[in-house]
Biopython code that builds the backbone (N, CA, C, O; Angstrom):
import numpy as np
from Bio.PDB.StructureBuilder import StructureBuilder

atoms = [
    (1, "MET", "N", (-98.502, 41.350, 190.904)),
    (1, "MET", "CA", (-99.189, 40.089, 190.721)),
    (1, "MET", "C", (-98.156, 38.986, 190.444)),
    (1, "MET", "O", (-97.370, 39.097, 189.503)),
    (2, "ALA", "N", (-98.157, 37.961, 191.232)),
    (2, "ALA", "CA", (-97.219, 36.852, 191.072)),
    (2, "ALA", "C", (-97.718, 35.905, 189.984)),
    (2, "ALA", "O", (-98.920, 35.692, 189.829)),
    (3, "THR", "N", (-96.785, 35.351, 189.246)),
    (3, "THR", "CA", (-97.135, 34.355, 188.226)),
    (3, "THR", "C", (-96.734, 32.981, 188.715)),
    (3, "THR", "O", (-95.866, 32.838, 189.576)),
    (4, "ASN", "N", (-97.368, 31.990, 188.163)),
    (4, "ASN", "CA", (-97.048, 30.614, 188.525)),
    (4, "ASN", "C", (-96.048, 29.993, 187.552)),
    (4, "ASN", "O", (-95.879, 28.774, 187.525)),
    (5, "GLN", "N", (-95.388, 30.831, 186.755)),
    (5, "GLN", "CA", (-94.397, 30.342, 185.805)),
    (5, "GLN", "C", (-93.144, 29.915, 186.559)),
    (5, "GLN", "O", (-92.638, 30.663, 187.395)),
    (6, "PRO", "N", (-92.637, 28.708, 186.269)),
    (6, "PRO", "CA", (-91.380, 28.311, 186.913)),
    (6, "PRO", "C", (-90.215, 29.119, 186.346)),
    (6, "PRO", "O", (-90.230, 29.511, 185.179)),
    (7, "GLU", "N", (-89.224, 29.358, 187.166)),
    (7, "GLU", "CA", (-88.025, 30.061, 186.727)),
    (7, "GLU", "C", (-87.079, 29.045, 186.090)),
    (7, "GLU", "O", (-86.857, 27.970, 186.647)),
    (8, "VAL", "N", (-86.529, 29.375, 184.944)),
    (8, "VAL", "CA", (-85.588, 28.492, 184.260)),
    (8, "VAL", "C", (-84.209, 28.709, 184.858)),
    (8, "VAL", "O", (-83.738, 29.842, 184.959)),
    (9, "ARG", "N", (-83.571, 27.630, 185.249)),
    (9, "ARG", "CA", (-82.213, 27.682, 185.776)),
    (9, "ARG", "C", (-81.316, 26.964, 184.784)),
    (9, "ARG", "O", (-81.418, 25.748, 184.620)),
    (10, "TRP", "N", (-80.440, 27.706, 184.120)),
    (10, "TRP", "CA", (-79.549, 27.149, 183.105)),
    (10, "TRP", "C", (-78.333, 26.538, 183.786)),
    (10, "TRP", "O", (-77.624, 27.220, 184.525)),
    (11, "ASP", "N", (-78.092, 25.257, 183.541)),
    (11, "ASP", "CA", (-76.923, 24.569, 184.086)),
    (11, "ASP", "C", (-75.933, 24.360, 182.939)),
    (11, "ASP", "O", (-76.149, 23.503, 182.083)),
    (12, "ASP", "N", (-74.861, 25.129, 182.919)),
    (12, "ASP", "CA", (-73.881, 25.023, 181.842)),
    (12, "ASP", "C", (-72.616, 24.268, 182.261)),
    (12, "ASP", "O", (-71.576, 24.397, 181.615)),
    (13, "SER", "N", (-72.699, 23.492, 183.324)),
    (13, "SER", "CA", (-71.518, 22.804, 183.837)),
    (13, "SER", "C", (-70.996, 21.733, 182.880)),
    (13, "SER", "O", (-69.810, 21.407, 182.930)),
    (14, "ARG", "N", (-71.832, 21.182, 182.018)),
    (14, "ARG", "CA", (-71.392, 20.151, 181.061)),
    (14, "ARG", "C", (-71.427, 20.656, 179.619)),
    (14, "ARG", "O", (-71.258, 19.871, 178.686)),
    (15, "MET", "N", (-71.641, 21.931, 179.432)),
    (15, "MET", "CA", (-71.738, 22.483, 178.095)),
    (15, "MET", "C", (-70.374, 22.506, 177.422)),
    (15, "MET", "O", (-69.352, 22.742, 178.067)),
    (16, "ARG", "N", (-70.373, 22.258, 176.115)),
    (16, "ARG", "CA", (-69.153, 22.383, 175.330)),
    (16, "ARG", "C", (-69.452, 23.301, 174.158)),
    (16, "ARG", "O", (-70.607, 23.451, 173.759)),
    (17, "ALA", "N", (-68.449, 23.893, 173.624)),
    (17, "ALA", "CA", (-68.620, 24.800, 172.487)),
    (17, "ALA", "C", (-68.001, 24.169, 171.251)),
    (17, "ALA", "O", (-66.940, 23.548, 171.324)),
    (18, "SER", "N", (-68.658, 24.329, 170.139)),
    (18, "SER", "CA", (-68.099, 23.907, 168.864)),
    (18, "SER", "C", (-68.518, 24.932, 167.822)),
    (18, "SER", "O", (-69.494, 25.658, 168.010)),
    (19, "ARG", "N", (-67.787, 24.986, 166.743)),
    (19, "ARG", "CA", (-68.048, 25.961, 165.688)),
    (19, "ARG", "C", (-68.443, 25.203, 164.433)),
    (19, "ARG", "O", (-67.854, 24.171, 164.111)),
    (20, "ALA", "N", (-69.445, 25.721, 163.723)),
    (20, "ALA", "CA", (-69.892, 25.094, 162.484)),
    (20, "ALA", "C", (-70.041, 26.157, 161.406)),
    (20, "ALA", "O", (-70.541, 27.252, 161.664)),
    (21, "ASP", "N", (-69.605, 25.824, 160.201)),
    (21, "ASP", "CA", (-69.844, 26.728, 159.083)),
    (21, "ASP", "C", (-70.790, 26.103, 158.064)),
    (21, "ASP", "O", (-71.060, 26.685, 157.013)),
    (22, "VAL", "N", (-71.289, 24.913, 158.387)),
    (22, "VAL", "CA", (-72.260, 24.221, 157.545)),
    (22, "VAL", "C", (-73.353, 23.664, 158.454)),
    (22, "VAL", "O", (-73.066, 23.125, 159.522)),
    (23, "ALA", "N", (-74.598, 23.796, 158.027)),
    (23, "ALA", "CA", (-75.715, 23.238, 158.791)),
    (23, "ALA", "C", (-76.739, 22.663, 157.825)),
    (23, "ALA", "O", (-76.898, 23.150, 156.706)),
    (24, "ASN", "N", (-77.425, 21.631, 158.269)),
    (24, "ASN", "CA", (-78.506, 21.025, 157.495)),
    (24, "ASN", "C", (-79.593, 20.606, 158.476)),
    (24, "ASN", "O", (-79.327, 20.388, 159.658)),
    (25, "VAL", "N", (-80.805, 20.498, 157.981)),
    (25, "VAL", "CA", (-81.936, 20.110, 158.826)),
    (25, "VAL", "C", (-82.716, 19.018, 158.112)),
    (25, "VAL", "O", (-83.004, 19.124, 156.919)),
    (26, "VAL", "N", (-83.053, 17.973, 158.847)),
    (26, "VAL", "CA", (-83.926, 16.906, 158.343)),
    (26, "VAL", "C", (-84.993, 16.665, 159.398)),
    (26, "VAL", "O", (-84.805, 16.997, 160.568)),
    (27, "SER", "N", (-86.117, 16.083, 158.979)),
    (27, "SER", "CA", (-87.180, 15.872, 159.965)),
    (27, "SER", "C", (-88.022, 14.648, 159.639)),
    (27, "SER", "O", (-88.075, 14.171, 158.506)),
    (28, "THR", "N", (-88.669, 14.172, 160.676)),
    (28, "THR", "CA", (-89.716, 13.163, 160.570)),
    (28, "THR", "C", (-90.924, 13.742, 161.292)),
    (28, "THR", "O", (-90.880, 14.880, 161.759)),
    (29, "ARG", "N", (-91.972, 12.992, 161.383)),
    (29, "ARG", "CA", (-93.160, 13.474, 162.092)),
    (29, "ARG", "C", (-92.868, 13.753, 163.559)),
    (29, "ARG", "O", (-93.439, 14.675, 164.142)),
    (30, "GLU", "N", (-91.988, 12.966, 164.156)),
    (30, "GLU", "CA", (-91.733, 13.049, 165.593)),
    (30, "GLU", "C", (-90.568, 13.938, 165.998)),
    (30, "GLU", "O", (-90.513, 14.386, 167.143)),
    (31, "GLU", "N", (-89.617, 14.210, 165.073)),
    (31, "GLU", "CA", (-88.438, 14.947, 165.487)),
    (31, "GLU", "C", (-87.834, 15.753, 164.345)),
    (31, "GLU", "O", (-88.030, 15.454, 163.167)),
    (32, "VAL", "N", (-87.100, 16.776, 164.732)),
    (32, "VAL", "CA", (-86.332, 17.602, 163.803)),
    (32, "VAL", "C", (-84.871, 17.411, 164.193)),
    (32, "VAL", "O", (-84.514, 17.526, 165.365)),
    (33, "THR", "N", (-84.031, 17.120, 163.205)),
    (33, "THR", "CA", (-82.622, 16.887, 163.469)),
    (33, "THR", "C", (-81.795, 17.973, 162.793)),
    (33, "THR", "O", (-81.900, 18.195, 161.587)),
    (34, "LEU", "N", (-80.974, 18.640, 163.587)),
    (34, "LEU", "CA", (-80.054, 19.655, 163.083)),
    (34, "LEU", "C", (-78.680, 19.019, 162.973)),
    (34, "LEU", "O", (-78.187, 18.432, 163.936)),
    (35, "LEU", "N", (-78.057, 19.131, 161.804)),
    (35, "LEU", "CA", (-76.722, 18.590, 161.575)),
    (35, "LEU", "C", (-75.767, 19.760, 161.371)),
    (35, "LEU", "O", (-76.038, 20.663, 160.579)),
    (36, "PHE", "N", (-74.652, 19.738, 162.087)),
    (36, "PHE", "CA", (-73.664, 20.801, 161.997)),
    (36, "PHE", "C", (-72.325, 20.211, 161.612)),
    (36, "PHE", "O", (-71.996, 19.089, 161.997)),
    (37, "GLY", "N", (-71.552, 20.972, 160.850)),
    (37, "GLY", "CA", (-70.256, 20.477, 160.430)),
    (37, "GLY", "C", (-69.326, 21.578, 159.985)),
    (37, "GLY", "O", (-69.625, 22.769, 160.078)),
    (38, "THR", "N", (-68.173, 21.126, 159.491)),
    (38, "THR", "CA", (-67.127, 22.024, 159.041)),
    (38, "THR", "C", (-66.795, 21.706, 157.594)),
    (38, "THR", "O", (-66.609, 20.546, 157.227)),
    (39, "LEU", "N", (-66.724, 22.733, 156.790)),
    (39, "LEU", "CA", (-66.344, 22.607, 155.392)),
    (39, "LEU", "C", (-64.851, 22.290, 155.336)),
    (39, "LEU", "O", (-64.042, 22.995, 155.939)),
    (40, "LEU", "N", (-64.485, 21.228, 154.614)),
    (40, "LEU", "CA", (-63.086, 20.801, 154.596)),
    (40, "LEU", "C", (-62.282, 21.382, 153.437)),
    (40, "LEU", "O", (-61.052, 21.337, 153.467)),
    (41, "SER", "N", (-62.952, 21.931, 152.403)),
    (41, "SER", "CA", (-62.238, 22.559, 151.288)),
    (41, "SER", "C", (-63.131, 23.622, 150.677)),
    (41, "SER", "O", (-64.290, 23.773, 151.063)),
    (42, "SER", "N", (-62.583, 24.354, 149.724)),
    (42, "SER", "CA", (-63.348, 25.431, 149.100)),
    (42, "SER", "C", (-64.394, 24.918, 148.129)),
    (42, "SER", "O", (-65.339, 25.647, 147.829)),
    (43, "GLY", "N", (-64.270, 23.691, 147.619)),
    (43, "GLY", "CA", (-65.258, 23.117, 146.717)),
    (43, "GLY", "C", (-65.399, 23.875, 145.414)),
    (43, "GLY", "O", (-66.510, 24.041, 144.912)),
    (44, "GLN", "N", (-64.291, 24.338, 144.859)),
    (44, "GLN", "CA", (-64.345, 25.104, 143.623)),
    (44, "GLN", "C", (-64.671, 24.212, 142.444)),
    (44, "GLN", "O", (-64.444, 23.003, 142.481)),
    (45, "ALA", "N", (-65.210, 24.826, 141.390)),
    (45, "ALA", "CA", (-65.579, 24.094, 140.176)),
    (45, "ALA", "C", (-64.333, 23.550, 139.487)),
    (45, "ALA", "O", (-63.273, 24.176, 139.506)),
    (46, "GLY", "N", (-64.478, 22.383, 138.881)),
    (46, "GLY", "CA", (-63.379, 21.771, 138.142)),
    (46, "GLY", "C", (-63.286, 22.336, 136.741)),
    (46, "GLY", "O", (-63.969, 23.305, 136.409)),
    (47, "GLU", "N", (-62.434, 21.726, 135.909)),
    (47, "GLU", "CA", (-62.211, 22.206, 134.546)),
    (47, "GLU", "C", (-63.480, 22.176, 133.711)),
    (47, "GLU", "O", (-63.665, 23.041, 132.855)),
    (48, "SER", "N", (-64.349, 21.218, 133.932)),
    (48, "SER", "CA", (-65.569, 21.103, 133.133)),
    (48, "SER", "C", (-66.614, 22.140, 133.532)),
    (48, "SER", "O", (-67.650, 22.261, 132.879)),
    (49, "GLY", "N", (-66.346, 22.889, 134.603)),
    (49, "GLY", "CA", (-67.288, 23.890, 135.072)),
    (49, "GLY", "C", (-68.290, 23.333, 136.073)),
    (49, "GLY", "O", (-69.004, 24.092, 136.728)),
    (50, "ALA", "N", (-68.346, 22.013, 136.194)),
    (50, "ALA", "CA", (-69.273, 21.397, 137.144)),
    (50, "ALA", "C", (-68.657, 21.429, 138.535)),
    (50, "ALA", "O", (-67.447, 21.261, 138.694)),
    (51, "ALA", "N", (-69.475, 21.640, 139.511)),
    (51, "ALA", "CA", (-68.984, 21.655, 140.896)),
    (51, "ALA", "C", (-68.520, 20.262, 141.275)),
    (51, "ALA", "O", (-69.187, 19.267, 140.990)),
    (52, "GLN", "N", (-67.378, 20.208, 141.914)),
    (52, "GLN", "CA", (-66.873, 18.943, 142.403)),
    (52, "GLN", "C", (-67.518, 18.646, 143.745)),
    (52, "GLN", "O", (-68.248, 19.475, 144.287)),
    (53, "GLU", "N", (-67.253, 17.485, 144.270)),
    (53, "GLU", "CA", (-67.765, 17.108, 145.587)),
    (53, "GLU", "C", (-67.235, 18.073, 146.642)),
    (53, "GLU", "O", (-66.065, 18.456, 146.616)),
    (54, "ILE", "N", (-68.104, 18.459, 147.565)),
    (54, "ILE", "CA", (-67.713, 19.369, 148.649)),
    (54, "ILE", "C", (-67.684, 18.566, 149.948)),
    (54, "ILE", "O", (-68.736, 18.192, 150.466)),
    (55, "PRO", "N", (-66.490, 18.298, 150.477)),
    (55, "PRO", "CA", (-66.408, 17.502, 151.700)),
    (55, "PRO", "C", (-66.776, 18.311, 152.947)),
    (55, "PRO", "O", (-66.272, 19.414, 153.158)),
    (56, "VAL", "N", (-67.655, 17.749, 153.757)),
    (56, "VAL", "CA", (-68.082, 18.366, 155.011)),
    (56, "VAL", "C", (-67.910, 17.332, 156.120)),
    (56, "VAL", "O", (-68.399, 16.208, 156.011)),
    (57, "GLU", "N", (-67.222, 17.715, 157.174)),
    (57, "GLU", "CA", (-67.091, 16.839, 158.337)),
    (57, "GLU", "C", (-68.216, 17.177, 159.304)),
    (57, "GLU", "O", (-68.222, 18.258, 159.893)),
    (58, "LEU", "N", (-69.174, 16.257, 159.473)),
    (58, "LEU", "CA", (-70.255, 16.474, 160.430)),
    (58, "LEU", "C", (-69.709, 16.288, 161.836)),
    (58, "LEU", "O", (-69.042, 15.297, 162.135)),
    (59, "THR", "N", (-70.005, 17.259, 162.695)),
    (59, "THR", "CA", (-69.447, 17.227, 164.046)),
    (59, "THR", "C", (-70.499, 17.107, 165.139)),
    (59, "THR", "O", (-70.215, 16.576, 166.213)),
    (60, "ASP", "N", (-71.710, 17.593, 164.883)),
    (60, "ASP", "CA", (-72.737, 17.590, 165.920)),
    (60, "ASP", "C", (-74.110, 17.299, 165.322)),
    (60, "ASP", "O", (-74.424, 17.723, 164.210)),
    (61, "ARG", "N", (-74.919, 16.569, 166.084)),
    (61, "ARG", "CA", (-76.307, 16.293, 165.714)),
    (61, "ARG", "C", (-77.169, 16.668, 166.911)),
    (61, "ARG", "O", (-76.961, 16.180, 168.021)),
    (62, "ILE", "N", (-78.133, 17.536, 166.670)),
    (62, "ILE", "CA", (-79.064, 17.941, 167.720)),
    (62, "ILE", "C", (-80.445, 17.444, 167.300)),
    (62, "ILE", "O", (-80.923, 17.781, 166.217)),
    (63, "ILE", "N", (-81.078, 16.659, 168.138)),
    (63, "ILE", "CA", (-82.407, 16.113, 167.851)),
    (63, "ILE", "C", (-83.389, 16.771, 168.798)),
    (63, "ILE", "O", (-83.176, 16.782, 170.010)),
    (64, "MET", "N", (-84.477, 17.327, 168.245)),
    (64, "MET", "CA", (-85.467, 18.011, 169.080)),
    (64, "MET", "C", (-86.869, 17.737, 168.573)),
    (64, "MET", "O", (-87.061, 17.278, 167.447)),
    (65, "SER", "N", (-87.834, 18.025, 169.413)),
    (65, "SER", "CA", (-89.229, 17.888, 169.007)),
    (65, "SER", "C", (-89.575, 19.016, 168.035)),
    (65, "SER", "O", (-88.912, 20.054, 168.039)),
    (66, "PRO", "N", (-90.606, 18.828, 167.201)),
    (66, "PRO", "CA", (-91.032, 19.917, 166.327)),
    (66, "PRO", "C", (-91.409, 21.179, 167.109)),
    (66, "PRO", "O", (-91.195, 22.289, 166.620)),
    (67, "HIS", "N", (-91.958, 21.028, 168.297)),
    (67, "HIS", "CA", (-92.320, 22.189, 169.123)),
    (67, "HIS", "C", (-91.078, 22.968, 169.555)),
    (67, "HIS", "O", (-91.065, 24.197, 169.503)),
    (68, "ALA", "N", (-90.042, 22.255, 169.979)),
    (68, "ALA", "CA", (-88.792, 22.916, 170.360)),
    (68, "ALA", "C", (-88.136, 23.557, 169.136)),
    (68, "ALA", "O", (-87.549, 24.634, 169.242)),
    (69, "ALA", "N", (-88.231, 22.899, 167.969)),
    (69, "ALA", "CA", (-87.674, 23.467, 166.739)),
    (69, "ALA", "C", (-88.392, 24.761, 166.360)),
    (69, "ALA", "O", (-87.751, 25.701, 165.888)),
    (70, "ARG", "N", (-89.707, 24.828, 166.559)),
    (70, "ARG", "CA", (-90.467, 26.056, 166.275)),
    (70, "ARG", "C", (-89.993, 27.192, 167.180)),
    (70, "ARG", "O", (-89.802, 28.317, 166.718)),
    (71, "ARG", "N", (-89.805, 26.899, 168.466)),
    (71, "ARG", "CA", (-89.313, 27.925, 169.389)),
    (71, "ARG", "C", (-87.922, 28.401, 168.979)),
    (71, "ARG", "O", (-87.633, 29.597, 169.024)),
    (72, "LEU", "N", (-87.062, 27.463, 168.581)),
    (72, "LEU", "CA", (-85.726, 27.823, 168.125)),
    (72, "LEU", "C", (-85.801, 28.714, 166.886)),
    (72, "LEU", "O", (-85.084, 29.712, 166.801)),
    (73, "ALA", "N", (-86.656, 28.368, 165.929)),
    (73, "ALA", "CA", (-86.800, 29.170, 164.708)),
    (73, "ALA", "C", (-87.233, 30.597, 165.044)),
    (73, "ALA", "O", (-86.718, 31.551, 164.461)),
    (74, "LEU", "N", (-88.163, 30.748, 165.966)),
    (74, "LEU", "CA", (-88.619, 32.084, 166.360)),
    (74, "LEU", "C", (-87.501, 32.885, 167.030)),
    (74, "LEU", "O", (-87.348, 34.079, 166.774)),
    (75, "MET", "N", (-86.721, 32.218, 167.891)),
    (75, "MET", "CA", (-85.614, 32.905, 168.548)),
    (75, "MET", "C", (-84.541, 33.304, 167.537)),
    (75, "MET", "O", (-83.983, 34.397, 167.629)),
    (76, "LEU", "N", (-84.247, 32.428, 166.573)),
    (76, "LEU", "CA", (-83.257, 32.754, 165.545)),
    (76, "LEU", "C", (-83.725, 33.921, 164.677)),
    (76, "LEU", "O", (-82.927, 34.791, 164.329)),
    (77, "GLU", "N", (-85.002, 33.946, 164.327)),
    (77, "GLU", "CA", (-85.546, 35.071, 163.556)),
    (77, "GLU", "C", (-85.330, 36.386, 164.297)),
    (77, "GLU", "O", (-84.915, 37.382, 163.704)),
    (78, "GLU", "N", (-85.613, 36.383, 165.589)),
    (78, "GLU", "CA", (-85.460, 37.599, 166.388)),
    (78, "GLU", "C", (-84.001, 38.034, 166.487)),
    (78, "GLU", "O", (-83.696, 39.218, 166.344)),
    (79, "VAL", "N", (-83.105, 37.088, 166.728)),
    (79, "VAL", "CA", (-81.684, 37.408, 166.835)),
    (79, "VAL", "C", (-81.160, 37.961, 165.508)),
    (79, "VAL", "O", (-80.404, 38.932, 165.502)),
    (80, "LEU", "N", (-81.554, 37.353, 164.385)),
    (80, "LEU", "CA", (-81.085, 37.836, 163.085)),
    (80, "LEU", "C", (-81.680, 39.191, 162.731)),
    (80, "LEU", "O", (-81.009, 40.010, 162.104)),
    (81, "ARG", "N", (-82.910, 39.440, 163.116)),
    (81, "ARG", "CA", (-83.528, 40.752, 162.897)),
    (81, "ARG", "C", (-82.748, 41.825, 163.657)),
    (81, "ARG", "O", (-82.471, 42.896, 163.118)),
    (82, "ASP", "N", (-82.398, 41.536, 164.905)),
    (82, "ASP", "CA", (-81.597, 42.475, 165.706)),
    (82, "ASP", "C", (-80.202, 42.660, 165.102)),
    (82, "ASP", "O", (-79.696, 43.780, 165.034)),
    (83, "TYR", "N", (-79.592, 41.571, 164.668)),
    (83, "TYR", "CA", (-78.262, 41.638, 164.059)),
    (83, "TYR", "C", (-78.287, 42.543, 162.828)),
    (83, "TYR", "O", (-77.430, 43.414, 162.680)),
    (84, "GLU", "N", (-79.267, 42.341, 161.946)),
    (84, "GLU", "CA", (-79.356, 43.132, 160.719)),
    (84, "GLU", "C", (-79.663, 44.599, 161.009)),
    (84, "GLU", "O", (-79.226, 45.476, 160.264)),
    (85, "ALA", "N", (-80.398, 44.879, 162.070)),
    (85, "ALA", "CA", (-80.668, 46.264, 162.447)),
    (85, "ALA", "C", (-79.378, 46.969, 162.873)),
    (85, "ALA", "O", (-79.212, 48.165, 162.634)),
    (86, "ARG", "N", (-78.477, 46.232, 163.499)),
    (86, "ARG", "CA", (-77.215, 46.822, 163.956)),
    (86, "ARG", "C", (-76.130, 46.841, 162.890)),
    (86, "ARG", "O", (-75.382, 47.813, 162.785)),
    (87, "PHE", "N", (-76.035, 45.760, 162.085)),
    (87, "PHE", "CA", (-74.873, 45.590, 161.211)),
    (87, "PHE", "C", (-75.196, 45.564, 159.718)),
    (87, "PHE", "O", (-74.283, 45.473, 158.896)),
    (88, "GLY", "N", (-76.451, 45.642, 159.360)),
    (88, "GLY", "CA", (-76.810, 45.615, 157.941)),
    (88, "GLY", "C", (-77.393, 44.281, 157.512)),
    (88, "GLY", "O", (-77.198, 43.251, 158.156)),
    (89, "LYS", "N", (-78.104, 44.336, 156.421)),
    (89, "LYS", "CA", (-78.812, 43.167, 155.900)),
    (89, "LYS", "C", (-77.835, 42.078, 155.448)),
    (89, "LYS", "O", (-76.837, 42.357, 154.784)),
    (90, "LEU", "N", (-78.138, 40.854, 155.815)),
    (90, "LEU", "CA", (-77.380, 39.696, 155.354)),
    (90, "LEU", "C", (-77.922, 39.243, 153.996)),
    (90, "LEU", "O", (-79.122, 39.363, 153.750)),
    (91, "PRO", "N", (-77.075, 38.732, 153.119)),
    (91, "PRO", "CA", (-77.575, 38.242, 151.825)),
    (91, "PRO", "C", (-78.440, 37.004, 152.023)),
    (91, "PRO", "O", (-78.213, 36.220, 152.945)),
    (92, "ASP", "N", (-79.430, 36.834, 151.156)),
    (92, "ASP", "CA", (-80.296, 35.654, 151.190)),
    (92, "ASP", "C", (-79.532, 34.494, 150.550)),
    (92, "ASP", "O", (-79.179, 34.581, 149.374)),
    (93, "PRO", "N", (-79.266, 33.409, 151.287)),
    (93, "PRO", "CA", (-78.485, 32.298, 150.733)),
    (93, "PRO", "C", (-79.224, 31.569, 149.595)),
    (93, "PRO", "O", (-78.614, 30.801, 148.850)),
    (94, "ARG", "N", (-80.523, 31.810, 149.465)),
    (94, "ARG", "CA", (-81.281, 31.169, 148.378)),
    (94, "ARG", "C", (-81.186, 31.952, 147.078)),
    (94, "ARG", "O", (-81.545, 31.439, 146.018)),
    (95, "ALA", "N", (-80.706, 33.188, 147.148)),
    (95, "ALA", "CA", (-80.610, 34.035, 145.958)),
    (95, "ALA", "C", (-79.475, 33.526, 145.050)),
    (95, "ALA", "O", (-78.403, 33.153, 145.529)),
    (96, "LYS", "N", (-79.730, 33.518, 143.751)),
    (96, "LYS", "CA", (-78.710, 33.066, 142.802)),
    (96, "LYS", "C", (-77.665, 34.150, 142.630)),
    (96, "LYS", "O", (-77.981, 35.337, 142.542)),
    (97, "ALA", "N", (-76.419, 33.721, 142.584)),
    (97, "ALA", "CA", (-75.296, 34.670, 142.465)),
    (97, "ALA", "C", (-75.162, 35.194, 141.054)),
    (97, "ALA", "O", (-74.273, 35.999, 140.776)),
]
sb = StructureBuilder()
sb.init_structure("model")
sb.init_model(0)
sb.init_chain("A")
sb.init_seg("    ")
for serial, (resi, resn, name, xyz) in enumerate(atoms, 1):
    if name == "N":
        sb.init_residue(resn, " ", resi, " ")
    sb.init_atom(name, np.array(xyz, "f"), 0.0, 1.0, " ", f" {name:<3s}", serial, name[0])
structure = sb.get_structure()
């Protein structure tokens, strides 16, 4: 049985690669914005025990619709589930150390 689904053709001729070790997400009603960057220092606590400023160089901003963000979240969940099945559970970044 043939489907009427169009075939997706990925064009990577203008794609670039970048690496990020920091990410943040902000949103409005109309869009979700992903911010990616690089940590510039270790951000260790100072003498008073309080955390000092942690410098992050933002390198990329991806703006998408909430619908596209939902699809991305589902794909990331699946990829991480597969990763943890192969290599072990990742720590929850929300858990207190």
